[in-house]
C-alpha positions in Angstrom: 17.9 20.5 17.5 19.9 21.3 14.4 18.5 20.4 10.9 20.9 17.8 11.0 18.9 15.8 13.3 16.9 12.9 11.8 13.7 13.5 9.9 11.4 10.9 9.1 9.9 9.7 5.9 7.7 6.6 5.9 5.9 4.7 2.7 4.5 1.3 2.2 5.6 -0.6 -0.7 3.3 -0.5 -3.9 2.8 -3.3 -6.1 2.5 -5.8 -3.1 -0.5 -5.7 -0.4 2.0 -7.5 2.1 4.8 -5.3 1.2 7.4 -3.7 3.8 7.1 -0.6 5.4 10.0 1.6 4.1 11.3 4.4 6.8 13.8 6.2 5.2 16.0 8.1 7.6 18.2 11.3 7.1 20.7 13.1 9.4 21.5 12.0 12.8 20.1 9.3 15.1 21.5 10.3 18.5 20.2 10.7 22.2 18.4 14.0 20.5 16.5 12.0 18.5 16.2 8.4 19.9 13.3 9.3 22.0 10.9 10.4 18.7 12.4 7.8 16.7 11.8 4.8 18.8 8.4 6.2 19.2 7.5 5.8 15.7 9.2 2.4 15.1 7.0 1.3 18.5 4.2 2.2 16.4 5.2 0.4 13.4 6.1 -2.8 14.8 3.1 -3.3 17.1 1.4 -5.3 14.8 1.5 -9.0 14.1 4.1 -10.0 11.5 5.9 -6.5 10.8 7.9 -6.1 7.7 9.8 -3.0 8.3 12.9 -1.7 6.0 15.0 1.1 7.5 17.0 2.8 4.9 19.8 4.3 6.8 21.6 5.7 3.3 20.8 9.1 4.6 22.2 8.9 8.2 25.1 10.9 8.6 25.8 10.0 12.3 24.6 6.8 14.8 25.7 6.9 18.4 25.1 4.3 21.0 21.1 5.6 21.7 21.1 5.3 17.8 22.1 1.8 18.1 20.1 1.1 20.7 16.9 2.0 18.9 17.7 -0.5 16.0 18.5 -3.1 18.5 15.2 -2.3 20.1 13.0 -2.5 16.8 15.1 -5.6 15.9 13.8 -7.3 19.1 10.2 -6.1 18.6 9.8 -7.4 15.3 11.7 -10.9 16.1 8.9 -11.3 19.0 6.2 -10.7 16.4 7.5 -13.2 14.1 8.5 -10.4 11.3 11.3 -9.3 9.5 13.6 -6.0 10.2 16.0 -5.2 6.9 18.3 -2.5 7.2 19.7 -0.4 4.1 23.0 0.9 4.1 25.9 1.7 2.0 28.4 2.8 4.5 31.5 0.4 4.7 31.7 2.4 8.1 28.3 1.4 9.5 29.0 -2.4 8.7 32.2 -2.0 10.3 30.8 -0.5 13.5 28.1 -3.3 13.7 30.9 -6.0 13.4 32.8 -4.5 16.0 30.1 -4.5 18.3 29.1 -8.1 17.3 26.2 -7.0 15.8 26.9 -7.8 12.4 25.0 -11.2 12.4 22.1 -9.5 14.1 20.8 -7.2 11.7 20.0 -7.9 7.7 21.9 -5.5 6.0 21.9 -4.6 2.3 23.2 -1.6 0.2 19.8 -1.0 -1.5 16.2 -1.3 -1.2 14.8 -4.5 -1.7 13.4 -5.2 -5.0 9.7 -4.7 -4.2 10.5 -1.4 -3.0 13.4 -0.4 -5.5 11.5 2.5 -6.7 13.1 5.9 -5.0 11.5 7.8 -2.5 10.9 11.4 -2.7 12.8 13.0 0.4 10.2 16.0 0.8 7.1 13.7 0.9 8.1 10.1 1.6 6.3 9.0 -1.7 7.2 6.6 -3.7 8.4 8.3 -7.2 6.8 7.3 -9.9 9.0 5.1 -12.6 8.1 6.6 -16.3 
């Protein structure tokens, strides 16, 4: 695996007991990382009404295996009456979703929802304290 492959940083939003779980992804989501990412997302979507935000702003590449992981997470969340949001400021990613007829499937925003607007520390995955 190269250093470009996906690393996960997971944090639960503070300020709300029922806040979403935010997963910040960096690097590549491809065949080499799909299995481990699927395992992690399956664990996060196993309970009732999961509320998951996948922050894809640090993702540099995603292939069909990566899209399959996102679709699986979406299906698991829907089956459990939950919510999945993607965060991406990439016009290329949004265009790819539209081209694959997935544009209306995912809820995509260009920034984290207000409840999780504090930035994540890339090294620890913890919320950066606002001063």
